[in-house]
C-alpha positions as CSV (number, residue, x, y, z in Angstrom):
1,M,120.9,144.8,0.6
2,A,122.7,145.3,3.9
3,A,122.4,142.6,6.4
4,I,121.9,142.4,10.2
5,D,125.1,141.5,12.0
6,A,124.1,138.9,14.6
7,S,127.6,139.2,16.2
8,S,127.4,142.9,16.8
9,P,126.8,144.3,20.3
10,V,124.4,146.8,18.7
11,P,120.8,145.5,19.3
12,K,119.2,144.1,16.1
13,Y,116.3,146.6,16.2
14,V,118.8,149.5,16.3
15,Q,120.6,148.0,13.3
16,L,117.3,147.7,11.5
17,R,116.3,151.2,12.3
18,G,119.5,152.4,10.7
19,L,118.9,150.3,7.6
20,L,115.4,151.6,7.2
21,L,116.6,155.2,7.7
22,D,119.1,154.6,4.9
23,L,116.3,153.2,2.8
24,V,114.3,156.4,3.3
25,E,117.1,158.9,2.9
26,E,119.3,157.3,0.3
27,S,116.8,155.7,-2.0
28,A,114.1,157.0,-4.3
29,L,111.4,156.7,-1.7
30,G,109.6,160.0,-1.5
31,V,107.2,161.5,1.0
32,D,104.1,159.2,1.5
33,A,105.8,156.3,-0.2
34,P,104.9,152.9,1.3
35,M,107.4,151.1,3.4
36,P,107.9,147.3,3.2
37,S,105.4,145.5,5.5
38,E,106.5,144.0,8.8
39,R,106.2,140.5,7.2
40,E,108.5,141.5,4.3
41,L,111.0,143.0,6.7
42,C,111.0,139.9,8.8
43,Q,111.7,137.7,5.8
44,S,114.3,140.1,4.3
45,Y,116.4,140.5,7.4
46,G,115.7,137.2,9.3
47,L,114.2,139.0,12.3
48,S,111.2,138.4,14.6
49,R,108.1,140.4,14.2
50,M,108.7,142.0,17.6
51,T,112.2,143.2,16.6
52,V,110.9,144.6,13.4
53,R,108.0,146.4,15.1
54,Q,110.3,147.9,17.7
55,A,112.5,149.4,14.9
56,V,109.4,150.7,13.0
57,D,107.8,152.1,16.2
58,Q,110.9,154.1,16.9
59,L,111.0,155.7,13.5
60,V,107.3,156.5,13.8
61,A,107.9,158.1,17.2
62,E,110.7,160.1,15.7
63,G,108.4,161.4,13.0
64,R,110.4,159.7,10.2
65,L,107.5,157.3,9.3
66,Y,103.7,157.4,9.9
67,R,101.1,154.7,10.0
68,V,97.7,154.5,8.5
69,P,95.5,151.9,10.2
70,G,94.6,149.1,7.8
71,K,96.9,150.4,5.0
72,G,100.5,150.3,6.3
73,T,103.5,152.5,7.1
74,F,104.6,155.4,5.0
75,V,107.5,157.9,4.6
76,A,106.8,161.1,6.6
77,R,107.7,164.6,5.4
78,P,111.3,165.6,6.4
79,K,111.5,167.6,9.6
80,I,111.9,171.3,9.3
81,D,115.1,172.9,10.8
82,M,114.2,175.5,13.3
83,P,117.0,178.1,13.1
84,L,117.9,179.8,16.4
85,R,118.2,183.4,15.3
86,L,116.2,186.5,16.0
87,S,115.8,187.5,12.4
88,S,114.0,184.2,11.4
89,S,110.3,184.4,10.9
90,F,107.8,181.6,10.3
91,T,106.6,183.1,7.1
92,A,110.1,183.6,5.6
93,E,111.3,180.1,6.7
94,M,108.3,178.4,5.1
95,K,108.6,180.3,1.9
96,A,112.3,179.5,1.7
97,R,111.4,175.8,1.8
98,G,108.8,176.1,-1.0
99,M,105.9,175.8,1.4
100,V,102.9,178.1,1.6
101,P,102.8,179.7,5.1
102,G,99.5,180.5,6.7
103,S,98.2,182.1,9.9
104,V,94.9,181.7,11.6
105,D,94.0,184.2,14.4
106,L,92.4,182.3,17.2
107,D,92.0,185.0,19.8
108,Q,93.2,188.5,20.7
109,R,92.4,190.6,23.8
110,T,94.0,193.0,26.3
111,L,94.4,191.5,29.7
112,P,96.1,192.3,33.0
113,A,99.6,190.7,32.9
114,S,99.7,187.5,34.9
115,G,102.6,186.8,37.2
116,H,104.9,184.9,34.8
117,V,104.0,187.1,31.8
118,A,104.7,190.3,33.8
119,K,108.0,188.8,35.0
120,G,109.0,187.8,31.5
121,L,108.2,191.3,30.2
122,G,109.8,193.1,33.1
123,L,106.4,194.7,34.1
124,A,104.4,194.9,37.3
125,P,101.7,192.3,37.6
126,G,98.4,193.6,36.3
127,V,99.8,196.0,33.8
128,P,97.7,195.8,30.5
129,V,99.2,193.5,27.9
130,H,97.9,192.6,24.4
131,V,97.6,188.9,23.9
132,I,97.4,187.5,20.3
133,E,97.0,183.8,19.8
134,R,97.7,182.3,16.3
135,L,97.8,178.9,14.7
136,R,100.7,178.8,12.1
137,T,100.3,176.5,9.1
138,A,102.4,175.3,6.2
139,D,100.7,174.0,3.1
140,G,97.6,173.9,5.2
141,T,99.0,171.7,7.9
142,P,99.0,173.0,11.5
143,M,102.6,173.4,12.6
144,A,102.7,175.6,15.7
145,L,100.6,177.6,18.2
146,E,101.9,181.0,19.2
147,R,100.8,183.2,22.1
148,C,102.3,186.6,21.8
149,H,102.3,189.2,24.6
150,I,103.0,192.8,24.0
151,P,102.8,195.7,26.5
152,A,99.8,197.8,25.7
153,S,101.7,200.9,26.4
154,L,103.9,200.3,23.3
155,A,101.0,200.0,20.9
156,P,97.8,201.2,22.5
157,D,95.4,200.5,19.6
158,L,97.3,197.4,18.2
159,L,94.3,195.0,18.3
160,S,92.0,197.4,16.4
161,A,94.6,198.5,14.0
162,R,95.7,195.0,12.9
163,G,93.7,193.4,10.2
164,P,93.1,189.6,9.8
165,G,96.3,187.9,8.8
166,Q,98.3,191.1,8.8
167,S,102.0,190.7,9.8
168,L,102.3,191.6,13.4
169,Y,105.9,192.6,13.2
170,D,105.4,194.8,10.1
171,L,102.6,196.7,11.9
172,L,104.7,197.2,15.0
173,E,107.5,198.6,13.0
174,R,105.5,200.8,10.6
175,R,102.8,202.2,13.0
176,Y,104.6,202.2,16.4
177,G,108.3,202.2,15.6
178,V,108.9,199.0,17.5
179,V,111.9,197.3,16.0
180,F,113.5,194.3,17.8
181,D,117.3,194.4,18.0
182,S,118.0,191.6,20.4
183,G,116.4,188.7,22.2
184,D,116.7,185.5,24.1
185,Q,114.9,182.2,23.7
186,T,114.6,178.9,25.6
187,V,113.5,175.6,24.2
188,E,112.3,172.6,26.1
189,A,110.4,169.4,25.5
190,G,106.8,169.2,26.6
191,I,103.5,167.4,26.1
192,A,100.7,169.2,24.2
193,T,97.7,170.1,26.3
194,P,94.5,168.5,25.0
195,G,93.4,171.8,23.5
196,D,96.7,172.4,21.8
197,A,96.8,168.8,20.5
198,D,93.4,169.2,18.9
199,L,94.4,172.5,17.2
200,L,97.7,170.9,16.0
201,H,95.9,167.8,14.8
202,L,98.0,165.6,17.1
203,P,97.0,162.7,19.3
204,H,96.5,163.7,23.0
205,G,99.8,163.2,24.9
206,S,102.0,164.0,21.8
207,P,105.4,165.6,22.4
208,V,105.9,169.3,21.4
209,L,108.8,171.7,21.5
210,L,107.9,174.6,23.9
211,L,109.6,177.9,23.0
212,S,109.7,181.0,25.1
213,R,111.1,184.0,23.3
214,R,111.7,187.5,24.6
215,S,112.4,190.3,22.0
216,Y,114.0,193.6,23.0
217,Q,114.1,197.1,21.7
218,N,116.9,199.2,23.2
219,S,117.3,196.7,26.1
220,T,113.6,196.9,26.9
221,C,111.5,193.7,26.5
222,A,108.8,194.5,24.0
223,E,107.5,191.0,23.3
224,L,107.1,187.7,25.0
225,T,106.0,184.8,22.8
226,E,105.2,181.3,24.0
227,S,104.9,178.7,21.3
228,A,104.2,175.0,21.0
229,Y,105.7,173.5,17.9
230,R,105.0,170.0,16.6
231,A,108.0,167.8,17.6
232,D,107.2,165.4,14.8
233,R,107.8,168.2,12.2
234,Y,110.6,170.2,13.7
235,R,114.2,169.8,14.9
236,L,116.5,172.5,16.2
237,H,119.4,173.8,14.1
238,T,122.2,176.2,14.9
239,S,125.7,177.0,13.7
240,L,128.6,176.5,16.1
241,A,131.8,178.5,16.3
242,H,135.0,177.6,18.1
243,S,135.4,179.6,21.3
244,R,139.0,180.8,21.7
């Protein structure tokens, strides 16, 4: 068992965090496996309860571990890489990871475009826009909330033509000839609203990843989607190339 280096300038709780992370990632501990108790960690590494708790608290905040009151601390599911590419879809990404994707339609309506939605879509304020709100799940666990805005002029009867759970992008392509060929996306940290937190099964005040994506067809913005992803289940992933 690795030891804490008392002479190191690295704080002891940071060292312990690394050791516990190694225990999770390099040992046979699987998802939902129990971690050693704080008392056991204190005895094993010669640390105070406060130092041990600081290290465990950090891993819980990072989504690596989770606590069950009265039972202990357990290994959380690995975070899902969020690829930053236009072609990625929630359904395809979940299936590729051996998970069962799901989608729950929360609301759909046609509304006059508000100021920021109109600006994002390149429309005049008040122009009719279809709004579709969905809860995305994986293996039955809520993962993200999506609010999709599509100009009504591109697909006038979209809401009545789309059946429950039907793929939105497939319908746009087959029925209306809308195929996205480019896009842009921003990602920033945020705090879930109380309503979003309840839908995502998160404590109020939990961090989320806020995504705003615009998808284009022939240089015309045809979709604006604003999403809130659980920060405890996702991390960003992209490939880098050397710029010459």
